[in-house]
N, C-alpha and C positions, 0 to 999 in steps of 0.2 A: 506493502499500499505506498501510496507516493502522496505526503502533503502538500509540498508546492511545486507549481506547476515548473519551474525550473530550480534543479535543487542549488545550481550555484547562484541564485540572484533569491536564497533565502532571505538574508538580511532587508532588503528593499520589499519583497511582499509581506514576511510580518511587522515592517511599518508602515505599510498599505494597511489593513487586518488592523490594528491600533489605532492609528488615524481615525479610519472608518468606524469603530465601535466606538472608541471618546466621542467624536461628532454626532452620532447618533443619542447617545444617553445624557450627550453635554444639550439636546434640544429637550431630547424624551424629560428630563428633568424638570423641565419649564410646564411641557404642555401636560403634561398627563399626572404629574405629581404634584403640584403647588405651591413645596416646601422643597425649594432644593439646594439647602448647605450640606443635609446627610450625602445626597445624589453626584452634587457636583463632586464631591472630594472621590467618591466610587468611577464618577465619570473621568478626573484628572487619573487613574490607575491606567487606562489601556494609551492612554496620549505620549505616558514614557516610553515607548514601544518605539515610534518616530524621530523622538530626542536619542535614542540613543544609535539607531541602526537609518533611519533617513537621510536622503539626500537635503544641502538648506531651502532648495525654493520650494521644494514641491512637500517636503516631509517636517520639517523641522519649524519654518514658521509659523503655518497653519497651527500645530500643534504649540507653538510657546502662544499664539493669541487667545486662544480656547482656554489654555491654560491662566493666562493673565487675567481675561474676563474672569472664571469660574473665580480664582484667587478674588478679585475685586469684590464679587458679589458675597462672597464667601464675609470676607471681612466689613460689609457693607452689613448683611446682617445679623454680624452677633454684636455689632454696633449699637445697634437701632435699640435694642434690647437694656441697656445702659441708662443711668440715674439721669436727669435731664436739670441740671441747675442755672435757675436764673438771678441775675442779682439786681435787686432794687438800683434806680439811679443814683442814692446814694451810698450806695455801696453797703449799708448798714444788715439790711434784712436780705436773705435768699429765698427764693421759692425752689424747690423741688421734688419733681415728678418720678414719682418711682411707679415702673412699670410692672411688677411682682407684688403677688399678696391681693387682689386685692377684683378677682376674679375675670380675667383680662382689663379691665379697666383704669385711668392713674389714679393714683393715692399723689396727694400734695399736701408735702407739711411747708406750713409756712412758720418760721420760729417755732417754736415749742409745740407750735395745732397741726393734730392728722387730722387732714379732710380726705375720704374715700368716694370719691367722685364717682358719674354713669359716663364719663367719655371712655370710649370701648381705644385700647390702646392699638388697634389697627386702622382707625382714621388718622384723618389728617391734626394733628394737635400740637397748638405752639403758646406758648406761657409769653403774657407781655405784663412790663410794671406798665400803671398810666399816671405814676407820682410815685411818693415813695408811701402810699397808706391804699395803696388800689392794684389789684395783680388781677389779670382779667386769663383765666386760660379759653381758650378759641378751638372748638372742636366739630369737626366738621359733620359727629354725627346728634351730638345733644346742643349745640352752638355754645353762645359766651358762656360760660361761668363767673361770677366777680367774685372777689376775695378782698373786702374789705377791714382794715383798722378803724374801729370803735373802740374810746374807751381804754386802749390797748388791750382788747381781745380782737380777733380774726373773725370773720362775718362770710359766710357763704350765700350769691342769690341768683338767681332760686333755689331753695334749698331742694327741691325735687330732684336736682339733679346728681346729690346726695345719696349716700347711703350713712345712714348709722354707725353698723358696725363693719368690718371687712366681711366679705361672702367667703372666703376662705381664712382662715382663722392662720392666718402665717405673721412670721417678726420681718416688717416694715421698715428694717434700718437699712440706712442708704450706705 
């Protein structure tokens, strides 16, 4: 039984198989699976074959391009769930947006107070200071939620954008 068409050219054929398999796995990780992080790592394995055995122009350049895009996506996906810290204009107060421990919703920590919002981490959201005593969480799914400092305490409006307790009992330390 013969595995390669031309046994003298086995390196080039092996590189072509690796590039083909890696490219197909790269695109399937986006189209079929939805969360590409782990599958992008798996797709990088066959792309090592063209880097080892292939020619520069036909094999190594496309493999390096796909690998660099995969690494960029993996870094982007893993840093997406880091806490977001936004400082007030006078730099005296910071608002921290946590993405863990609230059933995939943002948790806002301002000073010593913690607010469990209903703003999903999967929608676009950002925190904006509109002065030293007003912080606004702008979310594409529930709209803006204002956090105002009144008599030394922070209050959120509208209150229906908040949960009284976290839906999952996890520690929410930044």
